[in-house]
Structure formats: structure tokens, C-alpha cells
PAMARLO-261662 format. One record per atom (N, C-alpha, C, O, CB): residue in one letter; atom name; x, y, z. Coordinates in Angstrom, 3 decimals, padded with zeros to 6 digits. Glycine has a CB too. Layout:
% residues N
+------+------+----------+----------+----------+
| rest | atom |        X |        Y |        Z |
+------+------+----------+----------+----------+
|    A |   CA |        X |        Y |        Z |
...
+------+------+----------+----------+----------+
This chain:
% residues 94
+------+------+----------+----------+----------+
| rest | atom |        X |        Y |        Z |
+------+------+----------+----------+----------+
|    M |    N | -114.383 |  086.820 | -036.644 |
|    M |   CA | -113.502 |  087.438 | -035.701 |
|    M |    C | -114.085 |  087.271 | -034.307 |
|    M |    O | -115.288 |  087.453 | -034.119 |
|    M |   CB | -113.280 |  088.913 | -036.042 |
|    P |    N | -113.277 |  086.935 | -033.350 |
|    P |   CA | -113.806 |  086.797 | -031.988 |
|    P |    C | -114.318 |  088.147 | -031.474 |
|    P |    O | -113.813 |  089.202 | -031.858 |
|    P |   CB | -112.716 |  086.235 | -031.035 |
|    I |    N | -115.305 |  088.095 | -030.619 |
|    I |   CA | -115.828 |  089.313 | -030.011 |
|    I |    C | -114.849 |  089.778 | -028.943 |
|    I |    O | -114.512 |  089.032 | -028.024 |
|    I |   CB | -117.247 |  089.080 | -029.407 |
|    K |    N | -114.401 |  091.014 | -029.076 |
|    K |   CA | -113.478 |  091.571 | -028.084 |
|    K |    C | -114.235 |  091.790 | -026.777 |
|    K |    O | -115.394 |  092.206 | -026.796 |
|    K |   CB | -112.841 |  092.909 | -028.591 |
|    P |    N | -113.599 |  091.517 | -025.655 |
|    P |   CA | -114.268 |  091.685 | -024.362 |
|    P |    C | -114.890 |  093.062 | -024.181 |
|    P |    O | -115.976 |  093.181 | -023.614 |
|    P |   CB | -113.293 |  091.435 | -023.249 |
|    E |    N | -114.210 |  094.111 | -024.660 |
|    E |   CA | -114.736 |  095.463 | -024.481 |
|    E |    C | -115.975 |  095.743 | -025.343 |
|    E |    O | -116.680 |  096.726 | -025.117 |
|    E |   CB | -113.657 |  096.472 | -024.804 |
|    N |    N | -116.237 |  094.880 | -026.329 |
|    N |   CA | -117.415 |  095.056 | -027.181 |
|    N |    C | -118.562 |  094.103 | -026.838 |
|    N |    O | -119.658 |  094.234 | -027.383 |
|    N |   CB | -117.026 |  094.867 | -028.623 |
|    K |    N | -118.323 |  093.166 | -025.959 |
|    K |   CA | -119.307 |  092.128 | -025.663 |
|    K |    C | -120.679 |  092.704 | -025.289 |
|    K |    O | -121.703 |  092.171 | -025.717 |
|    K |   CB | -118.800 |  091.250 | -024.538 |
|    R |    N | -120.712 |  093.770 | -024.507 |
|    R |   CA | -121.982 |  094.347 | -024.068 |
|    R |    C | -122.753 |  095.004 | -025.209 |
|    R |    O | -123.948 |  095.265 | -025.075 |
|    R |   CB | -121.735 |  095.362 | -022.974 |
|    R |    N | -122.082 |  095.277 | -026.334 |
|    R |   CA | -122.732 |  095.920 | -027.478 |
|    R |    C | -123.540 |  094.932 | -028.318 |
|    R |    O | -124.356 |  095.340 | -029.145 |
|    R |   CB | -121.691 |  096.600 | -028.351 |
|    Y |    N | -123.318 |  093.645 | -028.111 |
|    Y |   CA | -124.046 |  092.608 | -028.854 |
|    Y |    C | -125.356 |  092.280 | -028.140 |
|    Y |    O | -125.423 |  092.362 | -026.913 |
|    Y |   CB | -123.178 |  091.326 | -029.010 |
|    P |    N | -126.392 |  091.912 | -028.884 |
|    P |   CA | -127.660 |  091.565 | -028.242 |
|    P |    C | -127.533 |  090.263 | -027.448 |
|    P |    O | -126.659 |  089.439 | -027.720 |
|    P |   CB | -128.777 |  091.439 | -029.294 |
|    S |    N | -128.401 |  090.095 | -026.486 |
|    S |   CA | -128.353 |  088.900 | -025.633 |
|    S |    C | -128.594 |  087.619 | -026.440 |
|    S |    O | -128.161 |  086.545 | -026.022 |
|    S |   CB | -129.394 |  089.011 | -024.510 |
|    D |    N | -129.269 |  087.711 | -027.574 |
|    D |   CA | -129.542 |  086.528 | -028.394 |
|    D |    C | -128.571 |  086.406 | -029.580 |
|    D |    O | -128.923 |  085.847 | -030.619 |
|    D |   CB | -130.982 |  086.575 | -028.907 |
|    W |    N | -127.352 |  086.931 | -029.418 |
|    W |   CA | -126.379 |  086.899 | -030.511 |
|    W |    C | -126.115 |  085.485 | -031.010 |
|    W |    O | -125.983 |  085.282 | -032.217 |
|    W |   CB | -125.078 |  087.531 | -030.064 |
|    K |    N | -126.037 |  084.515 | -030.129 |
|    K |   CA | -125.772 |  083.133 | -030.565 |
|    K |    C | -126.866 |  082.629 | -031.502 |
|    K |    O | -126.582 |  081.923 | -032.470 |
|    K |   CB | -125.657 |  082.197 | -029.348 |
|    R |    N | -128.108 |  082.991 | -031.216 |
|    R |   CA | -129.225 |  082.598 | -032.077 |
|    R |    C | -129.139 |  083.315 | -033.425 |
|    R |    O | -129.361 |  082.707 | -034.472 |
|    R |   CB | -130.575 |  082.908 | -031.391 |
|    I |    N | -128.817 |  084.608 | -033.395 |
|    I |   CA | -128.670 |  085.372 | -034.631 |
|    I |    C | -127.550 |  084.778 | -035.478 |
|    I |    O | -127.708 |  084.582 | -036.683 |
|    I |   CB | -128.388 |  086.862 | -034.326 |
|    R |    N | -126.415 |  084.492 | -034.839 |
|    R |   CA | -125.269 |  083.918 | -035.539 |
|    R |    C | -125.640 |  082.588 | -036.200 |
|    R |    O | -125.297 |  082.344 | -037.357 |
|    R |   CB | -124.095 |  083.718 | -034.566 |
|    A |    N | -126.335 |  081.742 | -035.464 |
|    A |   CA | -126.746 |  080.447 | -036.007 |
|    A |    C | -127.674 |  080.627 | -037.211 |
|    A |    O | -127.573 |  079.890 | -038.192 |
|    A |   CB | -127.445 |  079.609 | -034.920 |
|    R |    N | -128.573 |  081.605 | -037.135 |
|    R |   CA | -129.505 |  081.852 | -038.238 |
|    R |    C | -128.750 |  082.307 | -039.494 |
|    R |    O | -129.074 |  081.877 | -040.601 |
|    R |   CB | -130.554 |  082.914 | -037.829 |
|    I |    N | -127.756 |  083.166 | -039.325 |
|    I |   CA | -126.983 |  083.647 | -040.477 |
|    I |    C | -126.154 |  082.504 | -041.078 |
|    I |    O | -126.075 |  082.378 | -042.299 |
|    I |   CB | -126.057 |  084.825 | -040.061 |
|    L |    N | -125.546 |  081.685 | -040.241 |
|    L |   CA | -124.787 |  080.537 | -040.750 |
|    L |    C | -125.696 |  079.558 | -041.485 |
|    L |    O | -125.299 |  078.986 | -042.500 |
|    L |   CB | -124.066 |  079.821 | -039.602 |
|    D |    N | -126.900 |  079.362 | -040.984 |
|    D |   CA | -127.872 |  078.494 | -041.649 |
|    D |    C | -128.246 |  079.078 | -043.015 |
|    D |    O | -128.277 |  078.362 | -044.017 |
|    D |   CB | -129.141 |  078.314 | -040.767 |
|    R |    N | -128.526 |  080.368 | -043.045 |
|    R |   CA | -128.863 |  081.032 | -044.319 |
|    R |    C | -127.735 |  080.841 | -045.332 |
|    R |    O | -127.982 |  080.605 | -046.514 |
|    R |   CB | -129.130 |  082.549 | -044.097 |
|    A |    N | -126.508 |  080.945 | -044.856 |
|    A |   CA | -125.327 |  080.848 | -045.718 |
|    A |    C | -124.967 |  079.407 | -046.060 |
|    A |    O | -124.041 |  079.160 | -046.831 |
|    A |   CB | -124.147 |  081.518 | -045.052 |
|    E |    N | -125.690 |  078.474 | -045.492 |
|    E |   CA | -125.398 |  077.042 | -045.676 |
|    E |    C | -123.961 |  076.715 | -045.279 |
|    E |    O | -123.289 |  075.901 | -045.912 |
|    E |   CB | -125.642 |  076.628 | -047.139 |
|    N |    N | -123.507 |  077.383 | -044.200 |
|    N |   CA | -122.182 |  077.146 | -043.626 |
|    N |    C | -121.042 |  077.451 | -044.603 |
|    N |    O | -119.976 |  076.839 | -044.554 |
|    N |   CB | -122.078 |  075.712 | -043.166 |
|    R |    N | -121.304 |  078.427 | -045.500 |
|    R |   CA | -120.299 |  078.867 | -046.469 |
|    R |    C | -120.170 |  080.382 | -046.412 |
|    R |    O | -121.089 |  081.085 | -045.991 |
|    R |   CB | -120.667 |  078.404 | -047.905 |
|    C |    N | -119.021 |  080.864 | -046.842 |
|    C |   CA | -118.806 |  082.304 | -046.934 |
|    C |    C | -119.815 |  082.886 | -047.922 |
|    C |    O | -120.049 |  082.321 | -048.991 |
|    C |   CB | -117.341 |  082.630 | -047.372 |
|    E |    N | -120.407 |  084.017 | -047.553 |
|    E |   CA | -121.364 |  084.678 | -048.440 |
|    E |    C | -120.710 |  085.696 | -049.359 |
|    E |    O | -121.384 |  086.311 | -050.185 |
|    E |   CB | -122.434 |  085.353 | -047.628 |
|    G |    N | -119.405 |  085.879 | -049.223 |
|    G |   CA | -118.682 |  086.779 | -050.106 |
|    G |    C | -118.952 |  088.244 | -049.819 |
|    G |    O | -119.831 |  088.594 | -049.032 |
|    G |   CB | -119.029 |  086.480 | -051.521 |
|    T |    N | -118.170 |  089.093 | -050.478 |
|    T |   CA | -118.284 |  090.546 | -050.366 |
|    T |    C | -118.188 |  091.110 | -051.780 |
|    T |    O | -117.909 |  090.362 | -052.717 |
|    T |   CB | -117.167 |  091.154 | -049.420 |
|    P |    N | -118.411 |  092.407 | -051.955 |
|    P |   CA | -118.207 |  092.971 | -053.289 |
|    P |    C | -116.786 |  092.748 | -053.818 |
|    P |    O | -116.577 |  092.697 | -055.030 |
|    P |   CB | -118.513 |  094.455 | -053.268 |
|    L |    N | -115.818 |  092.617 | -052.919 |
|    L |   CA | -114.434 |  092.369 | -053.342 |
|    L |    C | -114.226 |  090.920 | -053.794 |
|    L |    O | -113.439 |  090.662 | -054.704 |
|    L |   CB | -113.469 |  092.698 | -052.201 |
|    F |    N | -114.923 |  089.986 | -053.165 |
|    F |   CA | -114.831 |  088.565 | -053.494 |
|    F |    C | -116.249 |  087.983 | -053.581 |
|    F |    O | -116.627 |  087.158 | -052.750 |
|    F |   CB | -113.973 |  087.796 | -052.430 |
|    P |    N | -117.035 |  088.407 | -054.580 |
|    P |   CA | -118.442 |  088.009 | -054.624 |
|    P |    C | -118.676 |  086.510 | -054.817 |
|    P |    O | -119.733 |  086.003 | -054.441 |
|    P |   CB | -119.122 |  088.744 | -055.720 |
|    E |    N | -117.730 |  085.809 | -055.382 |
|    E |   CA | -117.911 |  084.381 | -055.654 |
|    E |    C | -117.366 |  083.477 | -054.549 |
|    E |    O | -117.426 |  082.254 | -054.670 |
|    E |   CB | -117.246 |  084.029 | -056.954 |
|    C |    N | -116.842 |  084.056 | -053.490 |
|    C |   CA | -116.270 |  083.231 | -052.420 |
|    C |    C | -117.377 |  082.395 | -051.776 |
|    C |    O | -118.402 |  082.931 | -051.356 |
|    C |   CB | -115.559 |  084.118 | -051.350 |
|    R |    N | -117.171 |  081.131 | -051.703 |
|    R |   CA | -118.107 |  080.216 | -051.043 |
|    R |    C | -117.328 |  079.216 | -050.198 |
|    R |    O | -117.691 |  078.044 | -050.093 |
|    R |   CB | -118.994 |  079.476 | -052.086 |
|    A |    N | -116.240 |  079.714 | -049.595 |
|    A |   CA | -115.401 |  078.852 | -048.761 |
|    A |    C | -116.257 |  078.199 | -047.677 |
|    A |    O | -117.097 |  078.855 | -047.062 |
|    A |   CB | -114.235 |  079.662 | -048.126 |
|    T |    N | -116.040 |  076.924 | -047.450 |
|    T |   CA | -116.834 |  076.144 | -046.512 |
|    T |    C | -116.207 |  076.145 | -045.119 |
|    T |    O | -115.003 |  075.943 | -044.963 |
|    T |   CB | -116.989 |  074.713 | -047.016 |
|    N |    N | -117.044 |  076.377 | -044.115 |
|    N |   CA | -116.598 |  076.386 | -042.725 |
|    N |    C | -115.855 |  075.096 | -042.381 |
|    N |    O | -116.308 |  073.999 | -042.710 |
|    N |   CB | -117.792 |  076.577 | -041.781 |
|    K |    N | -114.721 |  075.241 | -041.722 |
|    K |   CA | -113.890 |  074.147 | -041.201 |
|    K |    C | -113.165 |  073.346 | -042.291 |
|    K |    O | -112.552 |  072.319 | -041.996 |
|    K |   CB | -114.747 |  073.212 | -040.390 |
|    E |    N | -113.230 |  073.803 | -043.537 |
|    E |   CA | -112.518 |  073.153 | -044.644 |
|    E |    C | -111.371 |  074.048 | -045.092 |
|    E |    O | -111.349 |  075.224 | -044.731 |
|    E |   CB | -113.481 |  072.853 | -045.836 |
|    P |    N | -110.417 |  073.535 | -045.865 |
|    P |   CA | -109.363 |  074.400 | -046.390 |
|    P |    C | -109.961 |  075.437 | -047.351 |
|    P |    O | -110.819 |  075.114 | -048.172 |
|    P |   CB | -108.274 |  073.559 | -047.106 |
|    H |    N | -109.497 |  076.673 | -047.235 |
|    H |   CA | -109.965 |  077.730 | -048.124 |
|    H |    C | -109.451 |  077.434 | -049.530 |
|    H |    O | -108.276 |  077.105 | -049.690 |
|    H |   CB | -109.490 |  079.141 | -047.633 |
|    P |    N | -110.306 |  077.545 | -050.559 |
|    P |   CA | -109.871 |  077.215 | -051.920 |
|    P |    C | -108.762 |  078.113 | -052.468 |
|    P |    O | -108.040 |  077.709 | -053.379 |
|    P |   CB | -111.040 |  077.284 | -052.838 |
|    E |    N | -108.619 |  079.313 | -051.931 |
|    E |   CA | -107.579 |  080.227 | -052.405 |
|    E |    C | -106.359 |  080.248 | -051.486 |
|    E |    O | -105.226 |  080.225 | -051.967 |
|    E |   CB | -108.143 |  081.629 | -052.532 |
|    T |    N | -106.575 |  080.290 | -050.183 |
|    T |   CA | -105.469 |  080.463 | -049.249 |
|    T |    C | -104.960 |  079.151 | -048.667 |
|    T |    O | -103.806 |  079.064 | -048.246 |
|    T |   CB | -105.888 |  081.370 | -048.136 |
|    G |    N | -105.805 |  078.138 | -048.641 |
|    G |   CA | -105.429 |  076.850 | -048.058 |
|    G |    C | -105.592 |  076.787 | -046.551 |
|    G |    O | -105.486 |  075.712 | -045.961 |
|    G |   CB | -104.018 |  076.539 | -048.405 |
|    S |    N | -105.850 |  077.935 | -045.914 |
|    S |   CA | -106.019 |  077.933 | -044.457 |
|    S |    C | -107.392 |  077.364 | -044.094 |
|    S |    O | -108.332 |  077.416 | -044.888 |
|    S |   CB | -105.853 |  079.369 | -043.880 |
|    R |    N | -107.487 |  076.828 | -042.893 |
|    R |   CA | -108.758 |  076.273 | -042.417 |
|    R |    C | -109.746 |  077.418 | -042.213 |
|    R |    O | -109.441 |  078.392 | -041.526 |
|    R |   CB | -108.563 |  075.462 | -041.089 |
|    V |    N | -110.918 |  077.297 | -042.807 |
|    V |   CA | -111.925 |  078.350 | -042.752 |
|    V |    C | -112.645 |  078.332 | -041.408 |
|    V |    O | -113.088 |  077.285 | -040.936 |
|    V |   CB | -112.932 |  078.193 | -043.901 |
|    V |    N | -112.750 |  079.504 | -040.809 |
|    V |   CA | -113.557 |  079.714 | -039.611 |
|    V |    C | -114.504 |  080.857 | -039.952 |
|    V |    O | -114.099 |  082.020 | -039.974 |
|    V |   CB | -112.663 |  080.038 | -038.324 |
|    L |    N | -115.761 |  080.527 | -040.217 |
|    L |   CA | -116.719 |  081.570 | -040.569 |
|    L |    C | -117.035 |  082.444 | -039.364 |
|    L |    O | -117.208 |  081.963 | -038.244 |
|    L |   CB | -118.005 |  080.951 | -041.125 |
|    T |    N | -117.103 |  083.734 | -039.627 |
|    T |   CA | -117.508 |  084.707 | -038.620 |
|    T |    C | -118.667 |  085.503 | -039.205 |
|    T |    O | -118.915 |  085.464 | -040.410 |
|    T |   CB | -116.313 |  085.646 | -038.199 |
|    I |    N | -119.363 |  086.217 | -038.352 |
|    I |   CA | -120.473 |  087.039 | -038.810 |
|    I |    C | -120.004 |  088.483 | -038.858 |
|    I |    O | -119.596 |  089.052 | -037.845 |
|    I |   CB | -121.720 |  086.881 | -037.885 |
|    A |    N | -120.067 |  089.066 | -040.045 |
|    A |   CA | -119.611 |  090.442 | -040.256 |
|    A |    C | -120.789 |  091.403 | -040.262 |
|    A |    O | -121.853 |  091.112 | -040.809 |
|    A |   CB | -118.829 |  090.557 | -041.572 |
|    H |    N | -120.573 |  092.551 | -039.640 |
|    H |   CA | -121.497 |  093.676 | -039.749 |
|    H |    C | -120.988 |  094.483 | -040.945 |
|    H |    O | -119.947 |  095.135 | -040.858 |
|    H |   CB | -121.564 |  094.556 | -038.396 |
|    M |    N | -121.709 |  094.441 | -042.039 |
|    M |   CA | -121.223 |  095.036 | -043.278 |
|    M |    C | -121.062 |  096.554 | -043.183 |
|    M |    O | -120.258 |  097.134 | -043.913 |
|    M |   CB | -122.163 |  094.696 | -044.406 |
|    D |    N | -121.812 |  097.199 | -042.300 |
|    D |   CA | -121.667 |  098.647 | -042.128 |
|    D |    C | -120.754 |  098.995 | -040.951 |
|    D |    O | -120.613 |  100.170 | -040.610 |
|    D |   CB | -123.036 |  099.289 | -041.926 |
|    Q |    N | -120.142 |  098.006 | -040.335 |
|    Q |   CA | -119.206 |  098.157 | -039.218 |
|    Q |    C | -119.868 |  098.590 | -037.917 |
|    Q |    O | -119.163 |  098.931 | -036.967 |
|    Q |   CB | -118.149 |  099.149 | -039.581 |
|    V |    N | -121.194 |  098.590 | -037.839 |
|    V |   CA | -121.900 |  099.031 | -036.636 |
|    V |    C | -122.397 |  097.790 | -035.887 |
|    V |    O | -123.325 |  097.116 | -036.333 |
|    V |   CB | -123.094 |  099.993 | -036.996 |
|    I |    N | -121.771 |  097.502 | -034.754 |
|    I |   CA | -122.064 |  096.292 | -033.995 |
|    I |    C | -123.531 |  096.205 | -033.597 |
|    I |    O | -124.097 |  095.113 | -033.561 |
|    I |   CB | -121.195 |  096.233 | -032.760 |
|    E |    N | -124.140 |  097.320 | -033.305 |
|    E |   CA | -125.532 |  097.312 | -032.845 |
|    E |    C | -126.533 |  097.114 | -033.987 |
|    E |    O | -127.715 |  096.895 | -033.723 |
|    E |   CB | -125.840 |  098.610 | -032.123 |
|    H |    N | -126.098 |  097.183 | -035.234 |
|    H |   CA | -126.983 |  097.033 | -036.391 |
|    H |    C | -127.028 |  095.554 | -036.791 |
|    H |    O | -126.204 |  095.080 | -037.573 |
|    H |   CB | -126.499 |  097.922 | -037.590 |
|    N |    N | -128.004 |  094.846 | -036.239 |
|    N |   CA | -128.060 |  093.390 | -036.390 |
|    N |    C | -129.184 |  092.898 | -037.278 |
|    N |    O | -129.640 |  091.764 | -037.130 |
|    N |   CB | -128.194 |  092.760 | -035.058 |
|    D |    N | -129.641 |  093.738 | -038.206 |
|    D |   CA | -130.623 |  093.282 | -039.193 |
|    D |    C | -129.954 |  092.251 | -040.087 |
|    D |    O | -128.772 |  092.376 | -040.406 |
|    D |   CB | -131.187 |  094.476 | -040.037 |
|    D |    N | -130.702 |  091.238 | -040.490 |
|    D |   CA | -130.131 |  090.185 | -041.325 |
|    D |    C | -129.475 |  090.727 | -042.599 |
|    D |    O | -128.477 |  090.172 | -043.059 |
|    D |   CB | -131.208 |  089.189 | -041.694 |
|    Q |    N | -130.019 |  091.795 | -043.169 |
|    Q |   CA | -129.461 |  092.368 | -044.397 |
|    Q |    C | -128.078 |  092.981 | -044.167 |
|    Q |    O | -127.318 |  093.164 | -045.118 |
|    Q |   CB | -130.409 |  093.426 | -044.957 |
|    N |    N | -127.748 |  093.296 | -042.921 |
|    N |   CA | -126.459 |  093.886 | -042.597 |
|    N |    C | -125.428 |  092.849 | -042.145 |
|    N |    O | -124.256 |  093.179 | -041.966 |
|    N |   CB | -126.634 |  094.926 | -041.524 |
|    L |    N | -125.853 |  091.620 | -041.964 |
|    L |   CA | -124.968 |  090.571 | -041.457 |
|    L |    C | -124.658 |  089.563 | -042.552 |
|    L |    O | -125.536 |  089.176 | -043.324 |
|    L |   CB | -125.601 |  089.863 | -040.246 |
|    R |    N | -123.393 |  089.141 | -042.609 |
|    R |   CA | -122.995 |  088.090 | -043.553 |
|    R |    C | -122.021 |  087.141 | -042.882 |
|    R |    O | -121.194 |  087.546 | -042.065 |
|    R |   CB | -122.362 |  088.696 | -044.829 |
|    A |    N | -122.135 |  085.880 | -043.240 |
|    A |   CA | -121.138 |  084.893 | -042.838 |
|    A |    C | -119.943 |  085.069 | -043.772 |
|    A |    O | -120.082 |  084.982 | -044.992 |
|    A |   CB | -121.714 |  083.414 | -042.894 |
|    L |    N | -118.770 |  085.316 | -043.193 |
|    L |   CA | -117.577 |  085.541 | -044.013 |
|    L |    C | -116.405 |  084.704 | -043.522 |
|    L |    O | -116.249 |  084.464 | -042.324 |
|    L |   CB | -117.197 |  087.024 | -044.008 |
|    C |    N | -115.587 |  084.264 | -044.469 |
|    C |   CA | -114.334 |  083.591 | -044.145 |
|    C |    C | -113.327 |  084.653 | -043.705 |
|    C |    O | -113.593 |  085.851 | -043.810 |
|    C |   CB | -113.794 |  082.766 | -045.369 |
|    Q |    N | -112.183 |  084.212 | -043.216 |
|    Q |   CA | -111.171 |  085.143 | -042.732 |
|    Q |    C | -110.728 |  086.112 | -043.831 |
|    Q |    O | -110.624 |  087.317 | -043.598 |
|    Q |   CB | -109.968 |  084.375 | -042.195 |
|    R |    N | -110.468 |  085.583 | -045.023 |
|    R |   CA | -109.988 |  086.443 | -046.120 |
|    R |    C | -111.000 |  087.544 | -046.421 |
|    R |    O | -110.637 |  088.717 | -046.513 |
|    R |   CB | -109.722 |  085.604 | -047.395 |
|    C |    N | -112.265 |  087.168 | -046.574 |
|    C |   CA | -113.291 |  088.157 | -046.905 |
|    C |    C | -113.498 |  089.154 | -045.770 |
|    C |    O | -113.602 |  090.357 | -046.009 |
|    C |   CB | -114.607 |  087.461 | -047.231 |
|    H |    N | -113.560 |  088.655 | -044.531 |
|    H |   CA | -113.822 |  089.534 | -043.394 |
|    H |    C | -112.665 |  090.513 | -043.188 |
|    H |    O | -112.896 |  091.712 | -043.029 |
|    H |   CB | -114.053 |  088.704 | -042.116 |
|    L |    N | -111.448 |  090.030 | -043.188 |
|    L |   CA | -110.296 |  090.906 | -042.974 |
|    L |    C | -110.149 |  091.926 | -044.104 |
|    L |    O | -109.818 |  093.085 | -043.854 |
|    L |   CB | -109.016 |  090.075 | -042.849 |
|    T |    N | -110.390 |  091.503 | -045.335 |
|    T |   CA | -110.297 |  092.421 | -046.466 |
|    T |    C | -111.411 |  093.462 | -046.406 |
|    T |    O | -111.173 |  094.641 | -046.667 |
|    T |   CB | -110.361 |  091.647 | -047.793 |
|    W |    N | -112.626 |  093.032 | -046.064 |
|    W |   CA | -113.749 |  093.957 | -045.961 |
|    W |    C | -113.494 |  095.008 | -044.868 |
|    W |    O | -113.799 |  096.185 | -045.059 |
|    W |   CB | -115.051 |  093.183 | -045.667 |
|    D |    N | -112.945 |  094.591 | -043.745 |
|    D |   CA | -112.709 |  095.498 | -042.615 |
|    D |    C | -111.442 |  096.347 | -042.761 |
|    D |    O | -111.256 |  097.285 | -041.986 |
|    D |   CB | -112.623 |  094.701 | -041.342 |
|    A |    N | -110.583 |  096.055 | -043.708 |
|    A |   CA | -109.258 |  096.694 | -043.783 |
|    A |    C | -109.335 |  098.215 | -043.849 |
|    A |    O | -108.639 |  098.887 | -043.088 |
|    A |   CB | -108.505 |  096.180 | -044.993 |
|    K |    N | -110.143 |  098.771 | -044.717 |
|    K |   CA | -110.225 |  100.226 | -044.835 |
|    K |    C | -110.717 |  100.839 | -043.520 |
|    K |    O | -110.163 |  101.835 | -043.054 |
|    K |   CB | -111.163 |  100.625 | -046.001 |
|    W |    N | -111.746 |  100.252 | -042.929 |
|    W |   CA | -112.286 |  100.757 | -041.666 |
|    W |    C | -111.211 |  100.718 | -040.581 |
|    W |    O | -111.068 |  101.666 | -039.808 |
|    W |   CB | -113.523 |  099.932 | -041.231 |
|    R |    N | -110.459 |  099.623 | -040.524 |
|    R |   CA | -109.400 |  099.490 | -039.512 |
|    R |    C | -108.304 |  100.538 | -039.713 |
|    R |    O | -107.797 |  101.100 | -038.742 |
|    R |   CB | -108.789 |  098.077 | -039.560 |
|    R |    N | -107.942 |  100.800 | -040.961 |
|    R |   CA | -106.933 |  101.834 | -041.238 |
|    R |    C | -107.419 |  103.198 | -040.766 |
|    R |    O | -106.654 |  103.969 | -040.187 |
|    R |   CB | -106.602 |  101.883 | -042.747 |
|    E |    N | -108.684 |  103.491 | -041.013 |
|    E |   CA | -109.250 |  104.796 | -040.664 |
|    E |    C | -109.516 |  104.955 | -039.176 |
|    E |    O | -109.463 |  106.068 | -038.653 |
|    E |   CB | -110.527 |  105.015 | -041.420 |
|    H |    N | -109.804 |  103.841 | -038.480 |
|    H |   CA | -110.203 |  103.924 | -037.077 |
|    H |    C | -109.217 |  103.264 | -036.115 |
|    H |    O | -109.525 |  103.098 | -034.935 |
|    H |   CB | -111.550 |  103.299 | -036.905 |
|    G |    N | -108.064 |  102.894 | -036.593 |
|    G |   CA | -107.077 |  102.263 | -035.725 |
|    G |    C | -107.486 |  100.855 | -035.360 |
|    G |    O | -108.237 |  100.211 | -036.092 |
|    G |   CB | -106.873 |  103.082 | -034.469 |
|    K |    N | -107.003 |  100.381 | -034.249 |
|    K |   CA | -107.282 |  099.018 | -033.809 |
|    K |    C | -108.753 |  098.843 | -033.598 |
|    K |    O | -109.198 |  097.758 | -033.223 |
|    K |   CB | -106.522 |  098.682 | -032.533 |
+------+------+----------+----------+----------+
């Protein structure tokens, strides 16, 4: 998911380096979630389930932008990221 302008200041100055490290760890594939643990959709390729072009993003699994420990970050495809965030979005609005 793109970083919203109003949240940009909440990310560390070395976010690009952190993002690259997580994508490297994931071997440029979705790392899955408890909802889709076997998802390994490849960045920039068609998603095996949805057919849409995969754009990997880095998810904060606890929804806290400032919590940037590697254990809290995962490379996720759109399906996994949107599904993982759905409950939080319902509870917290936009």
C-alpha cells in the first residue's frame, strides 16, 4: 500500500533500506498471513489466485507504523495485505 502523505513522517528515515531488506528476505514473494499462509505470489507477476499483477508492499502486522522490527514486517501481495488490514480498517475507519 502506498504511504499516505499524512503518515510519511511516522516512517523512519531509512524506510527504503528496511523495505529492501524485507523484500530480499521474502525473495520478492508474498510471505503470506495466517489467513493465506501458503501465498507466495511473486512481485510483478500475475497473482496465482486473482490474476492481478502483484505489487508487494510491506505490512506492519500489528498495524503500528512506528513498530519496524523485522518480526513485525512482512512482504505481502495486495490480496494478503488488504485482507489482513480489513478488520482494523472496519474498526478504525479510513
